[in-house]
C-alpha positions, 0 to 999 in steps of 0.5 A: 849935565849928561854926556853922550857918545854917539856910535855908528852901528853896522846898519847905519843906525846911530846909538847914543850911550851915556858917557860920564863927564870928566872927573875933576883933577884933585890937588895933592892935599885932596889926594893925601886926605883921600888916601887917609880916608881909604887907609881908615876904611881898610884898617877898620875892615881888618879891625872889624874882622878881628873883633868878629873872631873875638866875639865868636870865640866869646859867644857875644852875639851883639859884638858879632853883629856890630863887627860884622855890619862894620866890616861889611860897610867898610868892604862895600866902601872899598869896593866902591873906591875901585869902581869905574864910575862914581859921583864927582865927590866920590873918592875913586882909585882913578883919581890917583892913577888916572884909570881904574886898576884891575881889582879882583873883588868878585865876591864883594861885587857879586854880593854888593846889593845883598850887602846894601839891603841887609846892612844899609837899607831897609827893604821888604826883601831883607828877610829873604836874603841870605845871611852868611858872609865869606868875610875871610874871602872878602878880606883877601880880595880887599887886601889883593886889590889894595896891594895892587893900588898901593904898588901903582900909587908908589909909582905916581905918588911916592910921598903919599904912599909912604906917609899914608900906607907906610910903604 
C-alpha cells in the first residue's frame, strides 16, 4: 500500500509525495534478536578486515578477495541499517530508537552502488568500476556510527545493550 503526503505549493498547486507507511512496532524479543544480527554484521566486518591484512601480508590473493568481499557485504548491510527507510522486514536503527540516528557513513553511502555492482550483482558496468576500496576509512565510519547507536540504545534498552554489545 502506498501512502502519500499532499503539500500545498506557493502558487496553489498541489504536490503529492510518496510517504512511507508506519513501521511495525517490534517486541523486545524481536529487537534483541535484531541486535544480535547487527552485532554479527559488525563483528564479521572487523574479522574480515583482519583477514584482509593477513592475506596481504602472506600474498594470498584468494583470501584477500574473499575477505574483501565479506567486508564489503557486511559494511553495506550496516549502512542499510542506518537508512531512513527500508522494507517492513528490514532491521533499521529507528526500530530501536524511534528515529534514525545521525550516522556519518559518507564514503560507504557514496560507494554503495559500486559495492552492489562490484560485489553482489552481475552487471555489464562491473568491469569499468573502480576496484580500490578505503576499507580502513569504511571501518572507522562504521565504528563511529555504531558507537552513536549503542550510546542511544543504552538509554532506551539498557538490557539489550548490555547483553548483546557488552556495554
